[in-house]
N, C-alpha and C positions, 0 to 999 in steps of 0.2 A: 503494500499500499505505499501511493508516495507521500511525502513530507508534508506537502504542499498542496492546497487548496486554492486551485483554478475557480476563476471568475467566467467560468463556461458556461454558466446558466443563468446571467445576469448582468445586469446595467446598469442596476444599483447602487451607487457610490456607500450611503449608509449604511448597504448590508453587506457591502465589501469591507470594509472598515470593522462593521460589527461582530461579524464572523471569522474574523482573521483573513481575510481570503488573498490570494496574492495584489497587489497593487504598487504598479509602477509608477512613481511620485509625478503628477505632472503639475503641480499646484502651485512651482512659482510663476508658471504661465501662466496659468488662471487669473492669483494676483496683478499680475503683469496689465493684461486685459483690461481686468474690471477696474484697476485705477489708474490706468492712462488713457481709455477709451470709454466713447456712451454707445455706442452703434456697431458692433463686429458682427463678421460675416466669415463663414467658414466651409466650405466647400470638401469632401471628403467621399471618397468610395463608401459603397454600404459595408457595414463590417466593421470598420475600422474606429470606433469607440468615442463617434461624435452622444449618442445617447448619456455614454457614459460622463464624457467630459460636461451634457449641460444639467445633468444629476451631482454632480461635482459641483457648479457654478449654485443650482439652488441650494446644494450644503449651507456654501459660503456664505449668500448673501440671507440666509433663515438665523443665521448665526451660529450656526452648530459647531461650534469649537469644539466638545471634545476631540469630533472627529478627526478634526486636522492635527491631533497632538501625534509629534514627531516626524510631520508632513512639514513641508520646504515652508510652508503659506503661513505656519505659526509662526517661522522666523522673521515674518514681513508687517503681519496686521497684530495690531494691538488695543484697536477700541471694541473691534465685533462685535458691531448694530447691528440689531434685525429689522430688513427689509420687508415689504411685503412682494414676495413674486409670484406673478404668474408662468407657469410652465405648460404650454402647448404643446402637444404631438400630434401632429398634421399627419402620420401614418396610415392612420384608421380613418382619411378621407379621401385613400384611394383607389382606383377601382370602381367606383360609384357614379352616381347622375347628380347635375347639379344639385338638384333638390335634395337627395341623398346627402351630399357633403355638407349646403346648408344646415339641414337637420344637427349634423355631427358637429358642426363646427359649434351650432346655438349651443347642442350640450356641455361641447369642452367650457365656452364662458358661464353657463347658468352654475356647475360645479364651483365657481368660483363668487357667483352670485350669490348660492347660500350663502356663502360665508361676508360680503361685504353688502348685501344686498342687491334688488333691481328696481327700477321704476320703470312702469308700466307702459308708459309713451316711447320710452325708445322696446324698438322693433326689429330691426337690422340687429346682421350680426355686428356691422361695422359701429352703428349705435351704441347699443348693448356692450360693447368693449371701448369704448370712448367714456361711457358710465361708469363702470365698473371699473378701471382706472383710477379716474377720480375721486370715487368710494374709498379705495383701497387707498389713497395718499391723504384724504381730508380722514378718515378713523385713523391712521397708523400714525399719522405724522409724522412719518418717511416717505422719501419720492419712492416709485412703484418699480419693481426688477421685469424683465418680461424675457423671456426665453423661449424660442420657436425652434423645433425639432422637426428636421425633415420637413421643411416651409414648399418643397418644390413636389412632396407624393402627388396630391388633389390633383396634378397637371402634366404629370409626366407621361402618362397613358393616353392623353388626348391633342399629342406635340402634332400631327395629322388627322383632326378634327377641327377646322379653324373653325365653325360656329362655338361647336362645346367647347372649344379651349378660350373662345373670347367670353365667354359667357362665365368663364371658371372666373379667369382673370380679373373679371369685372368685380365680380364677388371679393374677392380676395384683396384686390387693390383699395375699396374702401375698407377692409380690417384693416391694413398695412398703412391705408393713410393717418391713422388715428396714432399712429408710433409718433409723426413727425406734428401732427399738430396738438398733442399733447406733450413733448418734451419737456414743458418745464416740471411737471410731473412724475419724468423719468428720472429715475437713477443710470440706468445699463439694459441694455440691451444684445442678447446675443440670438443667433440667428445660425442654422443647420440646414444644407442640402448636398445633395450630390451632384446636380448641377452647377457649378462654378459659375458662370456668366445669363447663360438662356435664358434664364426667368426672370433675371433683375429687372426688366423695366418695370415689376410688380411695384418695386421700390424705389421708385425714380424720385421719389419726390425726399427719400432719405439721400441728399447730397455730401451729409458726411457719415456716409454707411465704408466701417474702416475692414478692408476687407485684406484677410490674412493666408488665406491657401496658397498664395504664391509669396511667402517674405521668409525669406535663410530662418527669419529669427521663431518663426512659430514651426517649421515643419516638420518637425516630431513632436507635436502637439497630440497628436491622437495616432495611434502603433506604437510600435516598440522599434526601437533604436538598436544599432550596432552596437551601441556603447552602453548602452543598456541591457544586452542582451552580453556582453562581456562582463560585465560588473553585479551589477546589483539580483543577473539571472542566470548571472555562472552556475551556483547551486542545482536549480531545475534543470541544467544543461546537462551536469555532472550525473546526477539521477536517471534523467533519459538514455544515456549513453548505456552508463552499468545494466539497466533494465534492456536494453539492446545486444548487451554486450558487445560493444563498438568502445573505441576511445572517445574522449570528449574532444577532440581534432575533429574525428570522423563526424561525429553527432554534429558539431557546429556548422561541417559542411552539407550533412544531409538539409540541416534545417537551412542554410540561406540558400542552395540550389532551390530548397521548394517552396519557401515563403516568406524570401528578403526580392530586394530588384527595386521598391517605388520608392522616388524623388519626384519631391513636390513643388520644388522653388530651382534657380539656376543653382545653387552651391546647396541644396538639401541633403541633412543627414539621410543616411544609410537607413530606412526603415524597412518594417517585416509587418505583414500583413496580421495584427493582432489575434483575430477569430482564430483562423488557421495555426499559428502557432503556437497560440495558448493549448488550444484543442490536441495537438500534438503531443507535447510535454504532457497533457493530462493522460491523453490514450496511450502513449510511450511507443506511437506510431507516424508514419511519414504518410498519413493515407492525405487527401484531398477535398477538404472541406467546403470551398470558400462557393461551388455551384452547389452545395445543396438542398440551398433554399428555392432552386426552379428559378434565376432569376435570367437564363437563359433564355425562358420563352419570351420576357419582355424585350433583351436583346434583338432577337431573333422578330419579334414586331417590327423597331423601330430600322431590321438590316432589310426588310422586304423594300423599302424605299429608296432604297440604293439597287438596282436588280442586275447591274451591271460591273458592279464592286465589290469585290469580295474580301471579307475584312481580315483575312489572316496576313494579306499580303501588307497590310498596314504596319505589321511588324520593321522596324528602322524605320517608317516614315521620318519628311524633315519639312518641318512646318514654322513658320513664321512666329513673332512674338504674337501678332496679331488675331492668328488663326483661334486664337483661346480665348477670344471675346464673341465669335460667330455664336449665335442662338442654332440649337439641335436642329430648330423644323427649318431654320432659315440654309444649314451647312450643304454645299455641293457634295461632301462626302461624309463618312458618319462615324473621322477622326475624333470631333468633339465629343460626342457621346462612348466612344470606346474611350477617352483618355478621363471623361470625368468620370463615368462608372469604375474605372479602378483596371481595364482591360487592356491598358497602353501608361507607361507611364514614360516620367522622362529621365532618356541613358544619358545622355550629354546636352550641353548649353553653348554655343558661340557667340561669345560678348560679343564683336566686333560686326557677324550678319545679324544678329537678334535674331537666333537660328537656333530650333529643338529639334532633338533625333528623339525618335518615341520608340520603346520596342515594349514587346511582351515580360511584364516583369519577373516573370521568374516560372520555373515548369509546372505547378499547380494553376495557372492560370494559362501556360500555352499547351497543357493537355485538354483543359477546357475545355477552350476555345475548339479545337479541333474535331472533342469527341461532339460538343454541343453542336457546333457548326455544321456538322458533315452531311447531314437529311437537305440541309439546305443547298448547298455546297454540291453535291449527289443531283439533286435537282435540276439542281440551273445547268450542270458540266452534262446532261440527259438533254438537257432541249437545247443547248448550242454546237456540243461536240468539244468542247474544249477538254487538256488535261488538267488532271488537278495536281497541282503544286504547291506543297506542305511546307514551310517554313521549319528549320530544322533548332 
C-alpha cells in the first residue's frame, strides 16, 4: 500500500488538506495574483487542476487560515480577512439548450440568494447577479470575490451553430457585463476556461482583464513541473519505481515520456499533466488516462468542420504569435482548438520571428490522438484514396 494519498478523486482544496492528501504547493502564486490584480483569466486544458486552483482561491478569500498552515501563502498573508465569495462552476451548462442553460445559471445564482437575499423585481440572470453582488457587499461590509470556473463550457459545443451561439453569448454577456459595472463592489475576479482567446469577446467590457495564460511567471500555476517532480515528489517516484521493480532513473524516464512535455509560454517551465501523472503514481502503472472521459468525441465533432485537414499533421506545425488569438469558430485550421485543448503544446519559440513550433506533448497524447482519430482518418482515406502517414 502506498505511503502517499493521491488526490485523484477530488479537486477540493479543503478536503485534500484536511485528509492529508498530496498537495503540490502553488499558494505563492495564488497570493501574488490575489494581491496584484483585480480581474484575472487563465486558460489551461482539461484535467490540469483549474478547479483545484479555484477552490484554493475560495479558501484563501474565505479566510480559512488553518488550511494554509505550512504552505507558502502563510508566509505572506498576515491579516486573513474574510470576503464573501461567489463561486460559479459552469461545467453543468454544457450540452444543453439555451433555456436549460439559463435555468441552470439561475439555480447557481439562487444558491447564493438563499444566503444574501433576493429581490423579485430582478428577473434576468444578469440583473439577479448584479443585485446579489450588491447585497453581499452591503451585508458583509467587504468587497466581493467572484470565481468563474470553466466559463466556456456552455458555448464550446455551439461553435458552429451561429444562431444558438449568438443567443448563448447574449445571455452570458449580460451576466459578465455585471463584473465591469459593479467593479466598485468587487475585490477579485478569477476566470478559467479551456479556450484562451476565442470566446473572450464575451468579456470585451473588461478592458483590465489580466490574461496570465502565456506568462512565464505563471506557467507552472497548474500542472506539475519538472522541478516539483525532482524535489517534493521524488519520494513518490522512488516508491513508484520500487513497485515496478525498476530504477528511479528508469521511472523518471517512463513518466517523462508518457506525461511530460507541456509548455504554455515562451520560456515556460517543463510541465507534466497532473491528472495522468498522479493516476500513474497511484496505480503504479504507465496507463494512459487523459482520454478516459471521452473528450475525443468533442474533438472529432470540431474536426468534422475541416474535412481536408488531418489533425495528426499538425505535430510540428509552425505558427505566428497572432495565430493564438484566432477564435476557434473563425479559424481556417483546427490549430487553435488543438493547442487550447492540450492536444498540441509549445515546443520552441523564436523571439526574432515571434513564431512557435507546436508538437504533441507526450506519448499519451500522441497515441490517444492516433487511436481516437483512426475512424475519422480511415473514413476520409477511403473516400479520397490517400495513404495514411502517422507521425512517429
